[in-house]
C-alpha positions as CSV (number, residue, x, y, z in Angstrom):
1,M,0.0,0.0,0.0
2,G,1.2,3.5,-0.8
3,G,1.1,6.6,1.3
4,D,-2.1,8.0,-0.2
5,M,-5.0,6.9,1.9
6,S,-7.7,7.8,-0.6
7,F,-9.8,4.7,-1.5
8,D,-8.4,2.9,1.5
9,L,-10.1,-0.4,2.3
10,S,-8.2,-1.1,5.5
11,G,-10.2,-3.1,8.0
12,R,-13.0,-4.0,5.6
13,A,-14.1,-7.5,4.7
14,A,-14.8,-8.2,1.0
15,I,-16.3,-11.3,-0.6
16,I,-16.0,-11.7,-4.3
17,T,-17.6,-14.4,-6.4
18,G,-16.1,-15.7,-9.7
19,A,-12.7,-14.5,-8.5
20,A,-10.6,-17.5,-9.4
21,S,-9.5,-15.7,-12.6
22,G,-10.1,-12.8,-14.9
23,I,-11.5,-9.5,-13.7
24,G,-12.7,-11.0,-10.4
25,R,-9.2,-12.2,-9.6
26,A,-7.8,-8.8,-10.3
27,V,-10.4,-7.1,-8.2
28,A,-9.6,-9.4,-5.3
29,K,-5.9,-8.5,-5.5
30,R,-6.7,-4.8,-5.7
31,F,-8.9,-4.9,-2.7
32,F,-6.3,-6.9,-0.7
33,D,-3.5,-4.5,-1.8
34,H,-5.6,-1.6,-0.4
35,G,-6.1,-3.2,3.0
36,A,-9.2,-5.4,2.7
37,R,-9.6,-8.9,4.1
38,V,-10.7,-10.9,1.0
39,A,-12.5,-14.2,0.4
40,I,-13.0,-15.7,-3.0
41,L,-16.0,-17.8,-3.9
42,D,-15.7,-19.7,-7.2
43,I,-16.6,-23.1,-8.7
44,N,-12.9,-23.3,-9.6
45,A,-9.8,-22.9,-7.4
46,P,-7.9,-19.6,-7.9
47,A,-5.5,-19.6,-10.8
48,G,-1.8,-18.7,-10.7
49,D,0.3,-18.3,-7.6
50,A,-1.2,-18.5,-4.2
51,E,-2.3,-15.2,-2.7
52,P,-3.5,-14.3,0.8
53,H,-7.2,-14.8,0.2
54,A,-9.6,-17.3,1.8
55,F,-11.2,-19.5,-0.8
56,F,-14.6,-21.3,-0.7
57,Q,-15.7,-23.5,-3.6
58,C,-19.3,-23.2,-4.7
59,D,-21.6,-22.9,-7.7
60,V,-23.5,-19.6,-7.4
61,S,-26.5,-21.0,-9.1
62,D,-26.9,-23.6,-6.2
63,E,-28.8,-21.7,-3.5
64,D,-27.9,-23.9,-0.6
65,A,-24.2,-24.2,-1.6
66,F,-23.9,-20.4,-2.2
67,A,-25.6,-19.5,1.1
68,D,-23.3,-21.9,3.0
69,A,-20.2,-20.5,1.3
70,L,-21.2,-17.0,2.0
71,A,-21.8,-17.8,5.7
72,N,-18.4,-19.6,5.9
73,A,-16.7,-16.6,4.3
74,V,-18.3,-14.2,6.7
75,K,-17.1,-16.3,9.6
76,E,-13.6,-16.5,8.2
77,L,-13.4,-12.7,7.6
78,N,-15.3,-11.8,10.8
79,G,-17.9,-9.9,8.8
80,C,-18.7,-8.6,5.4
81,D,-18.6,-4.9,4.2
82,I,-18.2,-5.4,0.5
83,L,-19.9,-8.1,-1.7
84,V,-19.0,-8.4,-5.4
85,N,-21.3,-10.6,-7.4
86,N,-18.9,-11.2,-10.3
87,A,-19.4,-14.9,-11.3
88,G,-20.7,-15.3,-14.8
89,L,-20.7,-17.3,-18.0
90,V,-19.8,-15.6,-21.3
91,A,-20.8,-18.4,-23.8
92,L,-23.0,-16.7,-26.5
93,G,-25.3,-19.5,-27.6
94,G,-26.5,-18.6,-31.0
95,N,-29.6,-17.1,-32.5
96,I,-32.9,-17.2,-30.6
97,E,-34.6,-19.3,-33.3
98,N,-32.1,-22.1,-32.8
99,M,-31.3,-21.6,-29.1
100,D,-31.1,-24.6,-26.8
101,T,-33.3,-24.0,-23.8
102,A,-30.9,-25.8,-21.5
103,Y,-28.2,-23.4,-22.5
104,F,-30.5,-20.5,-21.9
105,D,-31.5,-21.7,-18.5
106,R,-27.8,-22.3,-17.5
107,I,-26.8,-18.8,-18.6
108,F,-29.6,-17.2,-16.5
109,A,-28.9,-19.6,-13.6
110,V,-25.3,-18.3,-13.2
111,N,-25.4,-14.7,-14.6
112,T,-28.8,-13.6,-13.2
113,R,-30.0,-16.1,-10.5
114,G,-26.4,-16.1,-9.0
115,V,-26.6,-12.3,-8.6
116,M,-30.0,-12.5,-7.1
117,L,-28.9,-15.1,-4.6
118,G,-25.8,-13.1,-3.8
119,I,-28.0,-10.1,-2.9
120,K,-30.6,-12.2,-1.1
121,H,-28.1,-14.1,1.2
122,G,-25.4,-11.5,1.2
123,S,-27.7,-8.7,2.4
124,R,-28.2,-10.8,5.6
125,H,-24.5,-10.6,6.4
126,I,-23.3,-7.3,5.0
127,S,-22.9,-4.5,7.4
128,N,-25.1,-1.4,7.3
129,G,-23.3,1.2,5.1
130,G,-21.7,-1.6,3.1
131,A,-21.4,-1.9,-0.7
132,I,-22.7,-4.5,-3.1
133,I,-21.2,-4.5,-6.6
134,N,-22.7,-6.6,-9.4
135,T,-20.8,-7.3,-12.6
136,A,-23.1,-6.7,-15.5
137,S,-21.7,-6.0,-19.0
138,L,-21.8,-3.5,-21.9
139,A,-23.9,-6.3,-23.4
140,A,-26.8,-5.1,-21.1
141,F,-27.1,-2.0,-23.3
142,L,-25.5,-2.9,-26.7
143,H,-26.7,-5.9,-28.6
144,E,-25.5,-8.2,-31.4
145,A,-26.9,-11.2,-33.2
146,G,-26.2,-14.6,-31.7
147,A,-25.9,-13.6,-28.1
148,A,-29.4,-12.9,-26.9
149,A,-29.3,-15.0,-23.8
150,Y,-26.1,-13.4,-22.6
151,H,-27.4,-9.9,-23.3
152,A,-30.7,-10.6,-21.5
153,S,-29.0,-12.1,-18.5
154,K,-26.8,-9.0,-18.1
155,A,-29.7,-6.6,-18.6
156,A,-31.4,-8.4,-15.8
157,V,-28.4,-7.8,-13.6
158,V,-28.7,-4.1,-14.1
159,S,-32.4,-4.3,-13.2
160,L,-31.7,-6.3,-10.1
161,T,-29.1,-3.7,-9.1
162,R,-31.5,-0.9,-9.3
163,A,-34.3,-2.7,-7.4
164,A,-31.8,-3.8,-4.7
165,A,-30.5,-0.3,-4.3
166,I,-34.1,0.9,-3.5
167,E,-34.7,-2.0,-1.1
168,L,-31.4,-1.8,0.8
169,G,-31.1,2.0,0.9
170,A,-32.6,2.3,4.4
171,R,-29.6,0.4,5.7
172,S,-27.2,2.8,3.7
173,I,-26.1,-0.2,1.7
174,R,-25.1,0.9,-1.8
175,V,-25.8,-1.4,-4.7
176,N,-24.2,-0.6,-8.1
177,A,-23.1,-2.4,-11.2
178,V,-19.9,-2.3,-13.3
179,C,-20.5,-3.0,-17.0
180,P,-17.2,-3.9,-18.6
181,G,-16.8,-3.6,-22.4
182,H,-14.5,-5.8,-24.4
183,T,-11.6,-6.8,-22.1
184,R,-8.8,-9.2,-22.8
185,I,-8.5,-11.9,-20.1
186,D,-6.6,-15.1,-19.8
187,S,-9.0,-17.7,-21.1
188,A,-8.5,-21.1,-22.6
189,D,-11.9,-20.6,-24.3
190,V,-10.7,-17.8,-26.5
191,D,-7.9,-18.4,-29.0
192,D,-5.5,-15.8,-30.5
193,N,-7.5,-15.5,-33.7
194,A,-10.6,-14.5,-31.7
195,W,-8.7,-11.9,-29.7
196,S,-7.2,-10.5,-32.9
197,A,-10.6,-10.2,-34.5
198,L,-12.0,-8.5,-31.4
199,E,-9.0,-6.1,-31.2
200,S,-9.7,-5.1,-34.8
201,L,-13.3,-4.5,-34.0
202,C,-12.4,-2.2,-31.1
203,K,-9.8,-0.4,-33.3
204,T,-12.6,0.5,-35.6
205,L,-15.6,1.0,-33.3
206,S,-14.0,2.3,-30.0
207,P,-12.9,6.0,-29.7
208,L,-9.9,4.6,-27.7
209,G,-9.2,2.1,-30.4
210,R,-8.4,-1.0,-28.5
211,L,-9.4,-3.7,-26.0
212,A,-9.3,-3.0,-22.3
213,S,-6.9,-4.8,-20.0
214,V,-8.1,-6.3,-16.8
215,D,-6.3,-3.6,-14.9
216,E,-8.3,-1.0,-16.6
217,Q,-11.6,-2.5,-15.3
218,I,-10.8,-2.8,-11.6
219,G,-10.7,0.9,-10.8
220,A,-14.4,1.1,-11.1
221,F,-14.9,-1.7,-8.6
222,H,-12.4,-0.1,-6.3
223,F,-14.3,3.3,-6.5
224,L,-17.7,1.6,-5.8
225,A,-16.3,-0.3,-2.8
226,A,-14.6,2.7,-1.2
227,E,-16.2,5.4,1.0
228,E,-15.6,8.0,-1.8
229,S,-18.6,6.6,-3.6
230,R,-20.9,6.5,-0.5
231,F,-23.6,8.7,-2.2
232,M,-23.8,6.6,-5.3
233,T,-26.3,3.8,-5.6
234,G,-28.4,2.1,-8.2
235,Q,-26.0,3.0,-11.0
236,A,-24.5,1.0,-13.8
237,L,-21.0,2.2,-14.8
238,I,-20.1,1.4,-18.4
239,V,-16.3,0.9,-18.8
240,D,-16.0,0.3,-22.5
241,G,-13.5,2.8,-23.9
242,G,-16.4,4.6,-25.5
243,F,-17.4,1.6,-27.7
244,S,-21.1,2.4,-27.0
245,L,-21.0,6.1,-27.9
246,G,-21.6,6.1,-31.6
247,L,-19.8,6.2,-35.0
248,T,-16.1,6.8,-34.9
249,P,-13.7,8.5,-37.4
250,A,-12.0,5.1,-37.8
251,L,-15.3,3.6,-38.9
252,Y,-15.8,6.3,-41.5
253,D,-12.3,5.8,-42.7
254,A,-12.9,2.1,-43.0
255,L,-16.0,2.8,-45.1
256,G,-14.0,5.0,-47.5
257,G,-14.2,8.3,-45.8
258,Q,-18.0,8.7,-46.3
259,Q,-19.7,10.7,-43.5
């Protein structure tokens, strides 16, 4: 930790789902580095070198398992001040007319039901004045063919965030969402060709002209967890490099300079 005490999380207990890898893992490390006691809940064990976090294995779509893991994490940390409902699936699933309903149900079970269960059971443990942060997605607002289930599941997370903010406001518990745009993460499910195609897409359609790194997403989570955001609730912060803003000069150039 540095000398600047802004956004300090010292003495606070944070529970983060889906933090074995990716953005969740980076958020867990950021919170720990700024003084928080951190517990990771994930269906998989944390990736990479061991770090000083408690770990509890669970599937967030299984209510009993998730509730038990939350209770055990709270006991381990001696409380809960910050809950990050980050666990999610990114599989896109194809067009609606050919969509497998079992796939649809699984996407909603993890991405949406898992967030609902986190709020339901987490709110019983989180301290008054605490913070709940849900990971939604740019996909909640900007749609594309072949990903309807994923888009709908993340739009529902934004709606749950707003409803929970109203319900928990009397306890001064803030509930917000972070909506990451296209972000490069370590994933065995995405090959180099797919990343290259996505990078090209962002170069054309994003004002900043590139994919985000994981480190460029975690600042929003840190802000929403810290006391500096104590008057913000029910909001969905889009962190997408401007991808959702509109037509870029690079796009016009790609179309032959027509504007």
